[in-house]
DOLOGU-577453 format. One record per residue (C-alpha): chain; residue number from 1; x, z, y; residue in one letter. Coordinates in nm, 2 decimals. Example, Ala and Ser with C-alpha at 12.3 -4.5 7.8 and 13.67 -1.06 7.14 Angstrom:
% residues 2
A	1	1.23	0.78	-0.45	A
A	2	1.37	0.71	-0.11	S
END
This chain:
% residues 583
A	1	-1.62	-1.22	6.78	M
A	2	-1.50	-1.25	6.40	R
A	3	-1.29	-0.93	6.47	F
A	4	-1.61	-0.75	6.56	L
A	5	-1.81	-0.93	6.31	V
A	6	-1.58	-0.82	6.01	L
A	7	-1.57	-0.44	6.16	L
A	8	-1.93	-0.43	6.18	L
A	9	-2.00	-0.56	5.82	L
A	10	-1.69	-0.36	5.71	G
A	11	-1.88	-0.03	5.88	G
A	12	-2.25	-0.14	5.69	W
A	13	-2.04	-0.13	5.33	S
A	14	-1.88	0.13	5.36	A
A	15	-2.22	0.31	5.44	L
A	16	-2.37	0.17	5.11	V
A	17	-2.05	0.28	4.95	M
A	18	-2.17	0.63	5.06	A
A	19	-2.50	0.63	5.02	D
A	20	-2.42	0.51	4.63	A
A	21	-2.20	0.77	4.58	E
A	22	-2.44	1.04	4.73	Q
A	23	-2.71	0.88	4.48	E
A	24	-2.48	0.87	4.22	L
A	25	-2.39	1.27	4.26	Q
A	26	-2.74	1.37	4.30	G
A	27	-2.82	1.21	3.95	V
A	28	-2.48	1.38	3.83	F
A	29	-2.63	1.71	3.98	D
A	30	-2.94	1.73	3.86	Q
A	31	-2.83	1.60	3.45	H
A	32	-2.61	1.90	3.46	W
A	33	-2.87	2.17	3.56	A
A	34	-3.12	2.01	3.33	W
A	35	-2.84	1.99	3.03	F
A	36	-2.73	2.40	3.12	L
A	37	-3.11	2.47	3.08	E
A	38	-3.20	2.29	2.75	N
A	39	-2.77	2.32	2.62	H
A	40	-2.74	2.74	2.63	P
A	41	-2.48	2.76	2.36	R
A	42	-2.24	2.54	2.58	Q
A	43	-2.37	2.69	2.95	A
A	44	-2.18	3.01	2.73	T
A	45	-1.87	2.80	2.64	F
A	46	-1.80	2.71	2.94	R
A	47	-1.82	3.09	3.09	G
A	48	-2.20	3.02	3.24	D
A	49	-2.43	3.33	3.12	R
A	50	-2.74	3.18	3.18	S
A	51	-2.83	3.10	2.85	G
A	52	-2.67	3.34	2.68	N
A	53	-3.00	3.54	2.57	D
A	54	-3.14	3.23	2.39	R
A	55	-3.07	2.95	2.14	W
A	56	-3.15	2.58	2.21	P
A	57	-3.52	2.51	2.17	D
A	58	-3.50	2.27	1.86	M
A	59	-3.90	2.28	1.84	S
A	60	-3.97	1.89	1.75	L
A	61	-4.16	1.89	2.08	Q
A	62	-3.85	1.99	2.26	A
A	63	-3.64	1.69	2.04	I
A	64	-3.91	1.47	2.19	E
A	65	-3.87	1.55	2.56	Q
A	66	-3.53	1.59	2.57	R
A	67	-3.49	1.16	2.43	Y
A	68	-3.73	1.12	2.69	Q
A	69	-3.58	1.29	2.98	Q
A	70	-3.28	1.10	2.89	R
A	71	-3.38	0.78	2.89	G
A	72	-3.55	0.89	3.26	E
A	73	-3.19	1.01	3.37	F
A	74	-3.07	0.63	3.23	L
A	75	-3.32	0.45	3.44	Q
A	76	-3.19	0.69	3.79	Q
A	77	-2.80	0.55	3.70	L
A	78	-2.93	0.23	3.66	E
A	79	-3.07	0.16	4.01	K
A	80	-2.74	0.23	4.13	I
A	81	-2.54	-0.05	4.21	D
A	82	-2.23	-0.03	4.05	S
A	83	-2.01	-0.22	4.28	N
A	84	-2.13	0.06	4.56	D
A	85	-1.87	0.26	4.40	L
A	86	-1.52	0.37	4.38	S
A	87	-1.39	0.33	4.04	D
A	88	-1.35	0.64	3.93	E
A	89	-1.72	0.65	4.01	S
A	90	-1.80	0.37	3.84	R
A	91	-1.58	0.52	3.54	L
A	92	-1.78	0.88	3.53	N
A	93	-2.16	0.63	3.61	R
A	94	-2.04	0.44	3.27	R
A	95	-1.94	0.80	3.10	L
A	96	-2.25	0.97	3.14	L
A	97	-2.48	0.63	3.04	Q
A	98	-2.27	0.59	2.72	R
A	99	-2.35	0.96	2.65	T
A	100	-2.68	0.94	2.71	L
A	101	-2.73	0.60	2.49	E
A	102	-2.56	0.75	2.24	S
A	103	-2.77	1.07	2.21	K
A	104	-3.15	0.85	2.20	R
A	105	-2.98	0.59	1.98	K
A	106	-2.94	0.93	1.73	R
A	107	-3.27	1.05	1.79	Y
A	108	-3.38	0.65	1.72	E
A	109	-3.22	0.66	1.38	L
A	110	-3.33	1.00	1.24	G
A	111	-3.00	1.17	1.26	M
A	112	-3.10	1.49	1.46	V
A	113	-3.32	1.54	1.16	F
A	114	-3.06	1.57	0.93	M
A	115	-2.81	1.78	1.19	D
A	116	-2.67	2.06	0.87	L
A	117	-2.33	2.13	0.84	K
A	118	-2.15	2.35	0.69	M
A	119	-1.89	2.49	1.04	R
A	120	-2.18	2.44	1.29	Q
A	121	-2.56	2.51	1.19	G
A	122	-2.78	2.75	1.19	P
A	123	-2.70	2.95	0.96	H
A	124	-2.38	3.01	1.13	N
A	125	-2.47	3.06	1.48	E
A	126	-2.27	3.41	1.55	F
A	127	-1.97	3.19	1.58	R
A	128	-2.04	3.20	1.91	I
A	129	-1.98	3.50	1.97	L
A	130	-1.59	3.39	2.01	G
A	131	-1.72	3.24	2.36	S
A	132	-1.91	3.50	2.43	T
A	133	-1.79	3.80	2.74	P
A	134	-1.87	4.14	2.70	F
A	135	-1.78	4.23	3.01	E
A	136	-2.05	4.50	3.16	N
A	137	-2.41	4.64	3.05	M
A	138	-2.58	4.32	3.05	G
A	139	-2.32	4.13	2.85	D
A	140	-2.45	4.35	2.53	Y
A	141	-2.80	4.34	2.63	E
A	142	-2.81	3.96	2.65	L
A	143	-2.69	3.93	2.29	W
A	144	-2.89	4.16	2.18	L
A	145	-3.19	3.97	2.33	A
A	146	-2.99	3.67	2.17	R
A	147	-3.04	3.82	1.82	M
A	148	-3.35	3.90	1.88	E
A	149	-3.44	3.48	1.93	A
A	150	-3.25	3.41	1.59	L
A	151	-3.59	3.42	1.40	P
A	152	-3.78	3.17	1.53	Q
A	153	-3.46	2.98	1.60	Y
A	154	-3.44	2.93	1.23	L
A	155	-3.83	2.85	1.23	T
A	156	-3.76	2.53	1.44	Q
A	157	-3.51	2.47	1.26	Y
A	158	-3.70	2.48	0.91	T
A	159	-3.95	2.24	1.05	A
A	160	-3.68	2.03	1.17	L
A	161	-3.51	1.96	0.84	L
A	162	-3.86	1.92	0.68	D
A	163	-3.94	1.67	0.95	E
A	164	-3.62	1.49	0.87	G
A	165	-3.75	1.50	0.46	I
A	166	-4.05	1.32	0.56	A
A	167	-3.86	1.05	0.70	R
A	168	-3.63	1.07	0.43	Q
A	169	-3.29	1.21	0.68	R
A	170	-3.14	1.46	0.46	V
A	171	-2.78	1.59	0.43	Q
A	172	-2.59	1.56	0.06	A
A	173	-2.66	1.82	-0.20	N
A	174	-2.29	1.93	-0.17	T
A	175	-2.37	2.02	0.20	V
A	176	-2.69	2.21	0.09	V
A	177	-2.51	2.41	-0.19	T
A	178	-2.22	2.49	0.03	R
A	179	-2.45	2.61	0.29	I
A	180	-2.64	2.86	0.08	L
A	181	-2.28	3.02	-0.01	K
A	182	-2.23	3.17	0.34	Q
A	183	-2.57	3.25	0.38	I
A	184	-2.51	3.50	0.07	E
A	185	-2.16	3.59	0.24	T
A	186	-2.37	3.68	0.54	V
A	187	-2.64	3.87	0.33	L
A	188	-2.45	4.07	0.13	A
A	189	-2.28	4.23	0.43	A
A	190	-2.34	4.56	0.55	A
A	191	-2.50	4.62	0.85	P
A	192	-2.21	4.79	1.02	G
A	193	-2.02	4.49	0.90	E
A	194	-2.26	4.21	0.94	H
A	195	-2.14	3.92	1.18	P
A	196	-2.40	3.96	1.39	Y
A	197	-2.32	4.32	1.49	Y
A	198	-1.93	4.27	1.59	Q
A	199	-1.98	4.29	1.96	P
A	200	-2.05	4.71	1.88	F
A	201	-1.79	4.78	1.68	L
A	202	-1.52	4.82	1.91	D
A	203	-1.77	4.92	2.27	M
A	204	-1.57	4.92	2.58	P
A	205	-1.53	5.27	2.76	G
A	206	-1.80	5.16	3.09	F
A	207	-2.10	5.14	2.78	V
A	208	-2.20	5.56	2.79	P
A	209	-2.15	5.70	2.45	S
A	210	-2.58	5.73	2.44	D
A	211	-2.61	5.41	2.52	E
A	212	-2.35	5.29	2.34	A
A	213	-2.55	5.46	2.05	A
A	214	-2.82	5.32	2.16	Q
A	215	-2.75	5.03	2.11	M
A	216	-2.58	5.00	1.77	R
A	217	-2.90	5.14	1.66	A
A	218	-3.12	4.87	1.82	R
A	219	-2.87	4.58	1.65	A
A	220	-2.86	4.75	1.34	T
A	221	-3.25	4.78	1.35	T
A	222	-3.25	4.45	1.43	L
A	223	-3.05	4.29	1.14	I
A	224	-3.26	4.48	0.90	T
A	225	-3.60	4.40	1.01	D
A	226	-3.54	4.05	1.21	E
A	227	-3.23	3.89	1.10	L
A	228	-3.17	3.96	0.76	N
A	229	-3.52	3.86	0.65	P
A	230	-3.53	3.50	0.86	A
A	231	-3.18	3.47	0.66	Y
A	232	-3.35	3.51	0.40	R
A	233	-3.67	3.28	0.41	E
A	234	-3.40	3.01	0.55	F
A	235	-3.18	3.05	0.28	Q
A	236	-3.56	3.05	0.05	R
A	237	-3.65	2.75	0.18	Y
A	238	-3.30	2.54	0.16	L
A	239	-3.27	2.62	-0.20	S
A	240	-3.65	2.61	-0.32	E
A	241	-3.75	2.29	-0.08	T
A	242	-3.46	2.11	0.10	Y
A	243	-3.20	2.11	-0.17	L
A	244	-3.43	1.91	-0.42	P
A	245	-3.51	1.74	-0.14	A
A	246	-3.12	1.67	-0.04	S
A	247	-2.96	1.32	-0.11	R
A	248	-2.72	1.29	-0.46	E
A	249	-2.54	1.02	-0.36	Q
A	250	-2.22	1.09	-0.08	A
A	251	-2.29	0.91	0.16	G
A	252	-2.55	0.83	0.44	V
A	253	-2.53	0.47	0.32	G
A	254	-2.74	0.58	0.06	S
A	255	-3.05	0.64	0.29	L
A	256	-3.32	0.40	0.39	P
A	257	-3.13	0.18	0.67	G
A	258	-2.83	0.41	0.61	G
A	259	-2.56	0.17	0.72	K
A	260	-2.75	0.08	1.01	T
A	261	-2.67	0.42	1.05	I
A	262	-2.31	0.41	0.97	Y
A	263	-2.21	0.05	1.16	E
A	264	-2.33	0.27	1.48	F
A	265	-2.14	0.58	1.42	L
A	266	-1.83	0.38	1.36	A
A	267	-1.88	0.22	1.71	R
A	268	-2.02	0.55	1.84	D
A	269	-1.68	0.77	1.73	F
A	270	-1.44	0.51	1.78	T
A	271	-1.55	0.34	2.08	T
A	272	-1.47	0.04	1.94	T
A	273	-1.66	-0.25	1.76	A
A	274	-1.47	-0.22	1.48	K
A	275	-1.69	-0.28	1.15	T
A	276	-1.65	-0.03	0.87	P
A	277	-1.49	-0.33	0.64	G
A	278	-1.24	-0.39	0.90	Q
A	279	-1.16	0.04	0.95	I
A	280	-1.16	0.02	0.61	H
A	281	-0.90	-0.22	0.57	E
A	282	-0.69	-0.05	0.86	I
A	283	-0.66	0.28	0.67	G
A	284	-0.58	0.07	0.37	K
A	285	-0.22	-0.09	0.52	Q
A	286	-0.19	0.25	0.70	E
A	287	-0.18	0.42	0.37	V
A	288	0.09	0.16	0.26	A
A	289	0.30	0.18	0.58	R
A	290	0.30	0.55	0.57	I
A	291	0.36	0.62	0.12	L
A	292	0.67	0.35	0.22	S
A	293	0.82	0.61	0.47	E
A	294	0.74	0.94	0.22	M
A	295	0.87	0.78	-0.05	Q
A	296	1.21	0.75	0.16	Q
A	297	1.23	1.13	0.22	V
A	298	1.15	1.23	-0.10	I
A	299	1.47	1.06	-0.22	E
A	300	1.62	1.25	0.08	Q
A	301	1.50	1.60	-0.10	T
A	302	1.71	1.47	-0.45	G
A	303	1.39	1.53	-0.60	F
A	304	1.37	1.33	-0.97	D
A	305	0.99	1.21	-0.96	G
A	306	0.78	0.97	-0.80	D
A	307	0.54	1.04	-0.50	L
A	308	0.19	1.20	-0.76	Q
A	309	0.50	1.41	-0.90	A
A	310	0.66	1.53	-0.59	F
A	311	0.30	1.63	-0.42	N
A	312	0.25	1.85	-0.75	E
A	313	0.53	2.03	-0.68	F
A	314	0.46	2.09	-0.34	L
A	315	0.14	2.15	-0.44	R
A	316	0.22	2.39	-0.70	T
A	317	0.57	2.58	-0.69	D
A	318	0.54	2.91	-0.47	P
A	319	0.85	2.84	-0.24	Q
A	320	0.62	2.67	-0.03	F
A	321	0.35	2.91	0.05	Y
A	322	0.31	3.27	0.18	Y
A	323	0.21	3.56	-0.03	D
A	324	-0.08	3.73	0.25	T
A	325	-0.27	3.63	0.54	P
A	326	-0.08	3.82	0.77	E
A	327	0.26	3.65	0.66	A
A	328	0.05	3.29	0.73	L
A	329	-0.04	3.41	1.08	F
A	330	0.29	3.54	1.18	E
A	331	0.45	3.18	1.06	A
A	332	0.17	3.03	1.29	Y
A	333	0.22	3.23	1.62	L
A	334	0.59	3.19	1.57	A
A	335	0.57	2.83	1.60	T
A	336	0.32	2.82	1.81	S
A	337	0.64	3.08	2.05	K
A	338	0.91	2.74	2.02	R
A	339	0.66	2.44	2.17	L
A	340	0.61	2.57	2.51	D
A	341	0.96	2.57	2.63	P
A	342	0.99	2.15	2.48	E
A	343	0.68	2.04	2.70	L
A	344	0.94	1.93	3.01	V
A	345	1.08	1.66	2.83	K
A	346	0.75	1.48	2.76	L
A	347	0.58	1.57	3.06	F
A	348	0.57	1.59	3.40	G
A	349	0.25	1.82	3.43	K
A	350	0.16	2.10	3.28	L
A	351	-0.20	2.31	3.23	P
A	352	-0.23	2.62	3.39	R
A	353	-0.42	2.77	3.16	M
A	354	-0.29	2.95	2.86	P
A	355	-0.37	2.96	2.46	Y
A	356	-0.39	3.22	2.22	G
A	357	-0.40	3.22	1.79	L
A	358	-0.69	3.38	1.63	R
A	359	-0.79	3.40	1.27	A
A	360	-1.09	3.17	1.15	I
A	361	-1.37	3.41	1.08	P
A	362	-1.38	3.54	0.68	A
A	363	-1.74	3.41	0.69	A
A	364	-1.68	3.06	0.77	M
A	365	-1.33	3.01	0.69	A
A	366	-1.39	2.94	0.27	P
A	367	-1.61	2.61	0.36	D
A	368	-1.35	2.51	0.69	T
A	369	-1.10	2.32	0.76	T
A	370	-0.75	2.43	0.80	T
A	371	-0.76	2.50	1.17	A
A	372	-0.95	2.37	1.46	Y
A	373	-0.92	2.41	1.83	Y
A	374	-1.15	2.58	2.09	Q
A	375	-1.11	2.50	2.45	R
A	376	-1.09	2.70	2.74	P
A	377	-1.43	2.80	2.98	A
A	378	-1.42	2.56	3.27	A
A	379	-1.45	2.88	3.49	N
A	380	-1.10	3.03	3.37	G
A	381	-1.27	3.30	3.25	T
A	382	-1.16	3.22	2.85	R
A	383	-0.80	3.05	2.70	A
A	384	-0.82	2.85	2.48	G
A	385	-0.75	2.89	2.16	Y
A	386	-0.59	2.78	1.83	Y
A	387	-0.81	2.91	1.51	Y
A	388	-0.62	2.91	1.15	V
A	389	-0.76	2.95	0.84	N
A	390	-0.61	3.26	0.64	L
A	391	-0.84	3.21	0.35	Y
A	392	-0.61	3.15	-0.02	Q
A	393	-0.25	3.17	0.21	P
A	394	-0.13	3.06	-0.16	E
A	395	-0.30	2.69	-0.08	V
A	396	-0.21	2.66	0.29	R
A	397	0.13	2.50	0.27	P
A	398	0.50	2.61	0.54	K
A	399	0.57	2.24	0.57	Y
A	400	0.25	2.15	0.76	E
A	401	0.25	2.44	0.99	I
A	402	0.43	2.28	1.30	E
A	403	0.26	1.90	1.24	A
A	404	-0.07	2.10	1.27	L
A	405	0.02	2.34	1.54	S
A	406	0.11	2.04	1.75	V
A	407	-0.20	1.87	1.72	H
A	408	-0.45	2.20	1.78	E
A	409	-0.23	2.35	2.03	A
A	410	0.06	2.19	2.20	V
A	411	0.11	1.92	2.32	P
A	412	-0.22	1.87	2.15	G
A	413	-0.55	1.99	2.20	H
A	414	-0.47	2.24	2.40	H
A	415	-0.25	2.09	2.66	L
A	416	-0.53	1.78	2.72	Q
A	417	-0.79	1.97	2.73	L
A	418	-0.67	2.24	2.94	A
A	419	-0.52	1.99	3.18	L
A	420	-0.85	1.79	3.18	E
A	421	-1.00	2.09	3.30	Q
A	422	-0.80	2.10	3.66	E
A	423	-0.91	1.77	3.72	I
A	424	-1.05	1.78	4.07	E
A	425	-1.37	1.62	4.15	N
A	426	-1.45	1.59	3.79	M
A	427	-1.82	1.55	3.69	P
A	428	-1.92	1.89	3.52	A
A	429	-2.14	1.70	3.20	F
A	430	-1.76	1.57	3.14	R
A	431	-1.63	1.87	3.02	T
A	432	-1.88	1.85	2.72	V
A	433	-1.89	1.52	2.65	S
A	434	-1.53	1.47	2.50	S
A	435	-1.48	1.14	2.38	V
A	436	-1.37	1.20	2.03	T
A	437	-1.13	0.89	1.93	A
A	438	-0.91	0.98	2.26	F
A	439	-0.92	1.37	2.19	V
A	440	-0.87	1.32	1.85	E
A	441	-0.65	1.03	1.93	G
A	442	-0.42	1.21	2.15	W
A	443	-0.42	1.52	1.87	G
A	444	-0.28	1.27	1.63	L
A	445	-0.02	1.11	1.84	Y
A	446	0.08	1.42	1.94	S
A	447	0.22	1.49	1.62	E
A	448	0.52	1.27	1.65	S
A	449	0.61	1.38	1.93	L
A	450	0.76	1.69	1.76	G
A	451	1.03	1.46	1.67	Y
A	452	1.14	1.50	2.04	Q
A	453	1.06	1.82	2.08	M
A	454	1.34	1.95	1.79	G
A	455	1.01	1.99	1.50	L
A	456	1.05	1.85	1.14	Y
A	457	1.45	1.92	1.11	Q
A	458	1.47	1.93	0.73	D
A	459	1.28	1.68	0.46	P
A	460	0.97	1.92	0.40	Y
A	461	0.90	1.95	0.72	S
A	462	0.91	1.57	0.78	R
A	463	0.69	1.48	0.46	Y
A	464	0.42	1.72	0.65	G
A	465	0.42	1.54	0.91	Q
A	466	0.35	1.22	0.71	L
A	467	0.11	1.38	0.51	T
A	468	-0.08	1.51	0.85	Y
A	469	-0.07	1.13	0.90	D
A	470	-0.14	1.02	0.57	M
A	471	-0.46	1.22	0.61	W
A	472	-0.60	1.07	0.87	R
A	473	-0.51	0.73	0.71	A
A	474	-0.67	0.83	0.43	V
A	475	-0.98	0.95	0.58	R
A	476	-1.04	0.60	0.71	L
A	477	-1.07	0.48	0.35	V
A	478	-1.26	0.73	0.23	V
A	479	-1.51	0.76	0.56	D
A	480	-1.59	0.46	0.51	T
A	481	-1.59	0.45	0.12	G
A	482	-1.83	0.67	0.04	M
A	483	-2.08	0.61	0.38	H
A	484	-2.05	0.23	0.37	Y
A	485	-1.93	0.12	0.03	M
A	486	-2.11	0.32	-0.20	G
A	487	-1.82	0.59	-0.32	W
A	488	-1.89	0.90	-0.53	T
A	489	-1.79	1.21	-0.39	R
A	490	-1.54	1.17	-0.73	Q
A	491	-1.38	0.85	-0.64	Q
A	492	-1.27	0.98	-0.25	A
A	493	-1.15	1.30	-0.36	I
A	494	-0.90	1.14	-0.65	D
A	495	-0.82	0.88	-0.39	Y
A	496	-0.71	1.20	-0.12	F
A	497	-0.50	1.31	-0.42	M
A	498	-0.33	1.01	-0.49	A
A	499	-0.18	0.94	-0.19	N
A	500	-0.15	1.27	-0.01	A
A	501	0.05	1.58	-0.05	G
A	502	-0.24	1.81	0.05	K
A	503	-0.42	2.11	-0.20	S
A	504	-0.67	2.05	-0.39	E
A	505	-0.87	2.27	-0.19	A
A	506	-0.79	2.17	0.15	D
A	507	-0.86	1.83	0.02	I
A	508	-1.21	1.91	-0.14	V
A	509	-1.33	2.12	0.17	N
A	510	-1.23	1.79	0.34	E
A	511	-1.44	1.54	0.17	I
A	512	-1.73	1.78	0.22	D
A	513	-1.68	1.78	0.59	R
A	514	-1.65	1.38	0.59	Y
A	515	-2.03	1.37	0.36	I
A	516	-2.15	1.63	0.65	E
A	517	-2.03	1.46	0.91	W
A	518	-2.04	1.03	0.86	P
A	519	-1.79	0.87	1.14	G
A	520	-1.64	1.15	1.28	Q
A	521	-1.33	1.12	1.09	A
A	522	-1.27	0.79	1.20	L
A	523	-1.17	0.83	1.54	A
A	524	-0.81	1.03	1.49	Y
A	525	-0.62	0.73	1.34	K
A	526	-0.81	0.48	1.55	I
A	527	-0.74	0.65	1.89	G
A	528	-0.36	0.70	1.78	Q
A	529	-0.35	0.30	1.65	L
A	530	-0.48	0.22	2.06	K
A	531	-0.22	0.54	2.21	I
A	532	0.08	0.40	2.04	L
A	533	-0.01	0.07	2.09	E
A	534	-0.05	0.12	2.42	L
A	535	0.27	0.30	2.43	R
A	536	0.50	0.01	2.25	S
A	537	0.35	-0.20	2.51	E
A	538	0.48	-0.02	2.81	A
A	539	0.83	0.05	2.65	E
A	540	0.86	-0.35	2.57	Q
A	541	0.75	-0.41	2.87	A
A	542	0.96	-0.15	3.11	L
A	543	1.30	-0.15	2.87	G
A	544	1.53	0.10	3.00	E
A	545	1.25	0.18	3.30	G
A	546	1.01	0.35	3.08	F
A	547	0.93	0.68	3.16	D
A	548	0.76	0.93	2.89	I
A	549	0.69	1.16	3.10	R
A	550	0.46	0.94	3.34	S
A	551	0.29	0.72	3.05	F
A	552	0.19	1.06	2.96	H
A	553	0.13	1.22	3.22	D
A	554	-0.17	0.84	3.33	N
A	555	-0.23	0.84	3.00	L
A	556	-0.38	1.23	3.03	L
A	557	-0.46	1.16	3.43	G
A	558	-0.83	1.10	3.38	A
A	559	-0.91	1.25	3.08	G
A	560	-1.05	1.22	2.78	S
A	561	-1.25	0.86	2.78	I
A	562	-1.36	0.57	2.54	P
A	563	-1.07	0.36	2.43	L
A	564	-1.12	0.06	2.62	D
A	565	-1.13	0.24	2.97	A
A	566	-0.83	0.39	2.83	L
A	567	-0.65	0.04	2.80	E
A	568	-0.76	-0.07	3.11	E
A	569	-0.65	0.24	3.30	R
A	570	-0.30	0.21	3.17	M
A	571	-0.27	-0.19	3.26	D
A	572	-0.33	-0.09	3.60	K
A	573	-0.03	0.14	3.57	W
A	574	0.16	-0.11	3.35	L
A	575	0.12	-0.34	3.63	A
A	576	0.26	-0.09	3.85	G
A	577	0.54	-0.01	3.68	Q
A	578	0.66	-0.31	3.65	L
A	579	0.53	-0.46	4.04	A
A	580	0.78	-0.12	4.13	A
A	581	1.05	-0.23	3.93	A
A	582	1.12	-0.58	4.05	S
A	583	1.10	-0.44	4.46	Q
END
């Protein structure tokens, strides 16, 4: 009888779990359909053509509606008992909740009304061309429709920024000034050289010549009669209305309630409970540690002088730089080719998706950092791409190329994100909601793996790796300094210059990036330190039984997750390893 009761209870429990799993999947499906409808750019990035004819609706009404709809999805999730879900489903539910709560909080704090950045904003939406397919006639028609929709999009953004002025939620004037220069570059281009015209320059053979000519004529007319006038109006608005209202202080903490904003961002980007003050102190400790290692490398080179003198030597000596963008690009390409064969030493599972190397578009390059990565399309129609900045090659050191390539390509971003897209049964929303502390923490951690891959063979390359580690340590100090402690832009630049061997041009670009995107820069070093901590614990516990390939495969096996969830996952893996070793 007891057995029968247990059997019945077990069957009932299984049914309850199955119902909860099905209900959760239903919420995931509803949310994803809603997401694609409301975020057409993200649809494009995924290889989904459904939104390739439009931009997101940035009207105040639409933004308010999205806030309410996220709340409704949260209510649906809260009705599902997590005790009735599998471990995997509980994690996925937790991650969607976190994403929705974060977006709603950003709206409540007024951050959506100051969302204007140099690298991503309404003024340079042409960057989406790197993810837009042109494989049939329909793709060209979709792009023309998207071009037609741009003036309304810019008008909506103007109203959004106006609301930001009214709410005292404005971007820094340094950022606005640089954006105005970017717009001027776009407007200076002839119609046939315009960023939005690029798809029509070299059209494939499947487009009949007469139709190609018609499309080119339509694109030229759109640029001349609609896009450029809309750009000029947006430029006028930024110059005459928004710039005078923008904040003079670098930090978001200077705005009313600004420190509360930054406290939230510090928690959100790092996925920890660390305060800005705690993060500031961690940064200073890391700066001191890395400075000590740098001094040791300087001694190995035989250089006669202190750290500042050595950094100045690196910044100014022509031997450390390429003369042309072409030579710099070839160096990046050669380094990337050296990385792939070494991966089997460190990973049991490698991604199927390849990656390529591209130059950052010229219109964006002067105001963009050294490099960035674009993940593959989720449907497999586009590889990942490692974008490098070729603007002013004379300020982009040779000795940083290895560390940068490891971070952005493999085993850094490409390997991690491509593997993530291969995880079976992962809800679609997770492919567009990466956790910055995990993704960038992994990228920074990967730089140290270069030693095990045969890189950093000369002291200058080793110094380059330490420079990149220092770069992320300095971020903790200057980001919290500007946004929470009242530092000026110049104070942040001076601190960076004193402690890192990067070029002044790169440093200024970096500081301005931190100004426009408060808190994001904290994620790199905080994430790296957590991964290093987890690895150290495993190495100490397992001794000679520690398997680096197993450690990495498990670390990456759930995709990008918050640091607390990562710690839980790796603790379970370590317990399993210890149990197996004891048998």
